[in-house]
NUVO-270117 format. One record per residue (C-alpha): residue number from 1; residue in three letters; y, z negated, x negated. Coordinates in pm, 1 decimal, m for minus. Layout:
<nodes>
+-------+------+----------+----------+----------+
! tordo ! sevo !        Y !        Z !        X !
+-------+------+----------+----------+----------+
!   NUM !  ALA !        Y !        Z !        X !
...
+-------+------+----------+----------+----------+
</nodes>
This chain:
<nodes>
+-------+------+----------+----------+----------+
! tordo ! sevo !        Y !        Z !        X !
+-------+------+----------+----------+----------+
!     1 !  MET !   1412.2 !   m386.1 !     50.5 !
!     2 !  ARG !   1121.5 !   m624.2 !    257.6 !
!     3 !  ALA !   1251.5 !   m843.6 !    476.3 !
!     4 !  ILE !   1074.6 !  m1178.2 !    647.0 !
!     5 !  VAL !   1246.4 !  m1386.0 !    923.2 !
!     6 !  ILE !   1040.8 !  m1703.5 !   1016.8 !
!     7 !  GLY !   1097.6 !  m1894.7 !   1317.3 !
!     8 !  VAL !   1013.0 !  m2241.2 !   1230.5 !
!     9 !  GLY !    946.8 !  m2532.6 !   1499.0 !
!    10 !  ASN !    714.3 !  m2667.7 !   1759.9 !
!    11 !  PRO !    719.5 !  m2465.2 !   2055.8 !
!    12 !  LEU !    555.9 !  m2782.0 !   2253.2 !
!    13 !  LEU !    862.2 !  m2974.3 !   2158.5 !
!    14 !  GLY !   1132.4 !  m2799.4 !   2344.6 !
!    15 !  ASP !   1440.7 !  m2721.0 !   2189.4 !
!    16 !  ASP !   1229.9 !  m2755.3 !   1876.5 !
!    17 !  GLY !   1052.5 !  m2430.2 !   1926.6 !
!    18 !  VAL !   1387.0 !  m2243.9 !   1973.8 !
!    19 !  GLY !   1300.8 !  m2066.0 !   1614.6 !
!    20 !  ILE !    962.5 !  m1941.9 !   1729.5 !
!    21 !  ARG !   1150.9 !  m1806.0 !   2069.7 !
!    22 !  VAL !   1351.3 !  m1628.9 !   1853.9 !
!    23 !  ALA !   1095.8 !  m1459.6 !   1607.4 !
!    24 !  ARG !    919.3 !  m1382.3 !   1939.4 !
!    25 !  GLU !   1234.2 !  m1175.6 !   2061.7 !
!    26 !  LEU !   1315.8 !  m1075.7 !   1796.8 !
!    27 !  SER !    956.3 !   m952.5 !   1696.8 !
!    28 !  ARG !    959.9 !   m709.1 !   1996.7 !
!    29 !  GLN !   1311.0 !   m536.0 !   1888.4 !
!    30 !  VAL !   1165.2 !   m463.5 !   1502.9 !
!    31 !  ASP !    842.1 !   m382.5 !   1610.3 !
!    32 !  GLY !    749.9 !    m89.8 !   1402.2 !
!    33 !  ARG !    994.9 !   m143.2 !   1131.9 !
!    34 !  SER !    754.6 !   m136.4 !    803.4 !
!    35 !  ASP !   1068.6 !   m308.2 !    603.0 !
!    36 !  VAL !   1014.7 !   m669.0 !    823.5 !
!    37 !  THR !    804.2 !   m879.9 !    899.7 !
!    38 !  VAL !    815.8 !  m1182.2 !   1165.0 !
!    39 !  THR !    606.9 !  m1482.7 !   1128.0 !
!    40 !  GLU !    588.0 !  m1837.1 !   1296.1 !
!    41 !  LEU !    559.3 !  m2134.1 !   1108.1 !
!    42 !  TYR !    508.2 !  m2518.9 !   1243.3 !
!    43 !  ALA !    587.7 !  m2634.8 !    911.4 !
!    44 !  GLY !    833.2 !  m2631.0 !    638.6 !
!    45 !  GLY !    849.1 !  m2746.7 !    273.0 !
!    46 !  LEU !    567.6 !  m2555.1 !     44.3 !
!    47 !  ARG !    406.6 !  m2341.5 !    352.2 !
!    48 !  LEU !    781.9 !  m2181.5 !    424.1 !
!    49 !  MET !    812.2 !  m2128.9 !     64.8 !
!    50 !  GLU !    505.4 !  m2005.0 !     16.9 !
!    51 !  ALA !    582.4 !  m1742.5 !    319.1 !
!    52 !  MET !    878.8 !  m1581.9 !    137.3 !
!    53 !  VAL !    670.7 !  m1474.1 !   m129.4 !
!    54 !  GLY !    705.1 !  m1100.1 !   m224.9 !
!    55 !  PHE !    976.9 !  m1049.9 !     28.9 !
!    56 !  ASN !   1334.4 !   m941.3 !    m95.0 !
!    57 !  ARG !   1533.2 !  m1153.4 !    192.3 !
!    58 !  ALA !   1433.1 !  m1415.5 !    407.9 !
!    59 !  LEU !   1627.9 !  m1539.8 !    721.2 !
!    60 !  VAL !   1496.6 !  m1870.9 !    889.3 !
!    61 !  VAL !   1582.1 !  m1965.8 !   1174.8 !
!    62 !  ASP !   1487.8 !  m2366.9 !   1280.1 !
!    63 !  ALA !   1626.3 !  m2588.2 !   1556.9 !
!    64 !  MET !   1873.8 !  m2853.3 !   1393.1 !
!    65 !  VAL !   1990.1 !  m3193.6 !   1556.4 !
!    66 !  SER !   2323.5 !  m3249.7 !   1296.5 !
!    67 !  GLY !   2518.7 !  m3447.3 !   1620.0 !
!    68 !  SER !   2825.7 !  m3269.5 !   1497.3 !
!    69 !  CYS !   2807.9 !  m2995.3 !   1732.4 !
!    70 !  LEU !   2760.1 !  m2888.7 !   2087.2 !
!    71 !  PRO !   2353.7 !  m2823.0 !   2145.8 !
!    72 !  GLY !   2309.0 !  m2453.0 !   2137.7 !
!    73 !  THR !   2536.8 !  m2374.1 !   1843.3 !
!    74 !  VAL !   2467.2 !  m2183.0 !   1583.6 !
!    75 !  ARG !   2538.2 !  m2245.4 !   1212.8 !
!    76 !  CYS !   2393.1 !  m1989.6 !    908.5 !
!    77 !  PHE !   2321.8 !  m2221.2 !    559.5 !
!    78 !  THR !   2166.0 !  m2136.4 !    208.1 !
!    79 !  PRO !   1882.9 !  m2357.0 !    102.9 !
!    80 !  GLU !   2149.0 !  m2507.1 !   m140.8 !
!    81 !  GLU !   2363.7 !  m2608.9 !    211.0 !
!    82 !  LEU !   2060.4 !  m2786.6 !    394.1 !
!    83 !  GLY !   2064.8 !  m3136.7 !    411.0 !
!    84 !  ALA !   1730.8 !  m3310.9 !    547.3 !
!    85 !  THR !   1562.4 !  m3122.7 !    839.0 !
!    86 !  ARG !   1300.9 !  m3211.4 !   1065.5 !
!    87 !  ASN !   1078.4 !  m2841.0 !   1007.5 !
!    88 !  LEU !   1191.3 !  m2732.7 !    677.7 !
!    89 !  ARG !   1106.3 !  m3053.6 !    492.5 !
!    90 !  CYS !    749.0 !  m3165.1 !    572.7 !
!    91 !  ALA !    692.6 !  m3542.6 !    576.2 !
!    92 !  HIS !    387.3 !  m3503.6 !    400.6 !
!    93 !  ASP !    572.3 !  m3231.5 !    162.1 !
!    94 !  THR !    876.4 !  m3154.2 !     16.5 !
!    95 !  SER !   1236.4 !  m3007.8 !    135.0 !
!    96 !  LEU !   1274.9 !  m2667.2 !    124.5 !
!    97 !  PRO !   1543.9 !  m2635.5 !   m175.5 !
!    98 !  ALA !   1267.6 !  m2864.4 !   m363.4 !
!    99 !  ALA !   1004.8 !  m2593.3 !   m262.2 !
!   100 !  LEU !   1192.5 !  m2294.2 !   m407.6 !
!   101 !  ALA !   1286.2 !  m2496.8 !   m700.1 !
!   102 !  MET !    864.1 !  m2537.2 !   m779.3 !
!   103 !  GLY !    851.7 !  m2208.4 !   m685.4 !
!   104 !  ALA !   1093.2 !  m2074.1 !   m921.1 !
!   105 !  MET !    932.2 !  m2295.7 !  m1169.1 !
!   106 !  LEU !    591.1 !  m2109.8 !  m1159.9 !
!   107 !  GLY !    719.3 !  m1818.0 !  m1161.6 !
!   108 !  LEU !    655.2 !  m1697.9 !   m802.0 !
!   109 !  ALA !    801.8 !  m1359.2 !   m636.1 !
!   110 !  LEU !   1083.1 !  m1530.7 !   m460.6 !
!   111 !  PRO !   1327.2 !  m1358.7 !   m229.2 !
!   112 !  GLY !   1676.3 !  m1279.4 !   m399.8 !
!   113 !  GLU !   1872.7 !  m1391.0 !    m83.2 !
!   114 !  ILE !   1772.2 !  m1615.5 !    190.9 !
!   115 !  ARG !   1965.8 !  m1753.3 !    480.7 !
!   116 !  VAL !   1837.6 !  m2009.1 !    755.8 !
!   117 !  TRP !   1999.3 !  m2036.6 !   1105.9 !
!   118 !  GLY !   2017.9 !  m2415.3 !   1236.4 !
!   119 !  VAL !   2064.4 !  m2392.3 !   1617.4 !
!   120 !  GLU !   2209.6 !  m2702.8 !   1747.8 !
!   121 !  ALA !   1933.2 !  m2883.1 !   1963.0 !
!   122 !  ALA !   1971.3 !  m3122.7 !   2269.1 !
!   123 !  ASN !   1623.7 !  m3240.8 !   2342.7 !
!   124 !  CYS !   1362.0 !  m3240.6 !   2051.7 !
!   125 !  GLU !   1164.6 !  m3519.9 !   2163.3 !
!   126 !  GLU !   1009.0 !  m3448.5 !   2524.0 !
!   127 !  PHE !    696.1 !  m3209.4 !   2535.5 !
!   128 !  GLY !    740.7 !  m2924.6 !   2742.3 !
!   129 !  GLU !    767.4 !  m2541.0 !   2635.9 !
!   130 !  GLU !   1121.4 !  m2461.7 !   2784.9 !
!   131 !  LEU !   1481.4 !  m2484.5 !   2604.4 !
!   132 !  THR !   1720.6 !  m2645.1 !   2747.8 !
!   133 !  PRO !   1990.0 !  m2445.0 !   2912.2 !
!   134 !  ALA !   2264.2 !  m2414.2 !   2600.0 !
!   135 !  VAL !   1996.8 !  m2344.0 !   2364.1 !
!   136 !  ALA !   1828.5 !  m2100.7 !   2563.7 !
!   137 !  ARG !   2175.5 !  m1885.7 !   2608.3 !
!   138 !  ALA !   2222.2 !  m1895.5 !   2171.3 !
!   139 !  VAL !   1863.8 !  m1755.4 !   2165.0 !
!   140 !  PRO !   1971.4 !  m1384.3 !   2257.6 !
!   141 !  GLY !   2288.3 !  m1357.7 !   1984.4 !
!   142 !  LEU !   2077.5 !  m1520.5 !   1754.1 !
!   143 !  VAL !   1862.5 !  m1217.4 !   1811.2 !
!   144 !  GLU !   2126.3 !   m983.7 !   1782.1 !
!   145 !  GLU !   2295.8 !  m1110.2 !   1487.5 !
!   146 !  LEU !   1913.2 !  m1104.4 !   1330.5 !
!   147 !  VAL !   1922.9 !   m747.1 !   1382.6 !
!   148 !  ARG !   2270.6 !   m667.8 !   1226.5 !
!   149 !  GLN !   2162.5 !   m884.8 !    938.7 !
!   150 !  LEU !   1825.2 !   m638.6 !    903.6 !
!   151 !  GLU !   2012.1 !   m343.0 !    935.5 !
!   152 !  GLY !   2283.2 !   m424.7 !    695.6 !
!   153 !  THR !   2583.1 !   m432.2 !    934.7 !
!   154 !  GLY !   2605.8 !   m831.2 !    954.1 !
+-------+------+----------+----------+----------+
</nodes>
């Protein structure tokens, strides 16, 4: 079973880079595994859907700004549960659910399982490569959870 983990975001916009940071940390832990691909994307929509083609599972990590939980809170969603998101939806593109529907209509080999982990961000507006402390503290636990998911124990 082939899995892809996709970290989404902009590493130059503070907490918006949390998906990229998680992907980089996870990449070190799964190095050498032929059944797992870890990649970074800086846009969502159709590009995100295209990155999933040919994999059985897709695990996506992105920053979220819901305003309903504290910074650093991690939540897991199915694509159907997603609302409008900053990166999983592209202003010049479409939302992830719409892109997945389009891919399915085209007969693309999309994953049977797709999960999206959102990390509540505190600051995605100011330029900087550092995560805020609460979001940075969430990274190790999320990486561990993704490893468990990939090993089938999560």
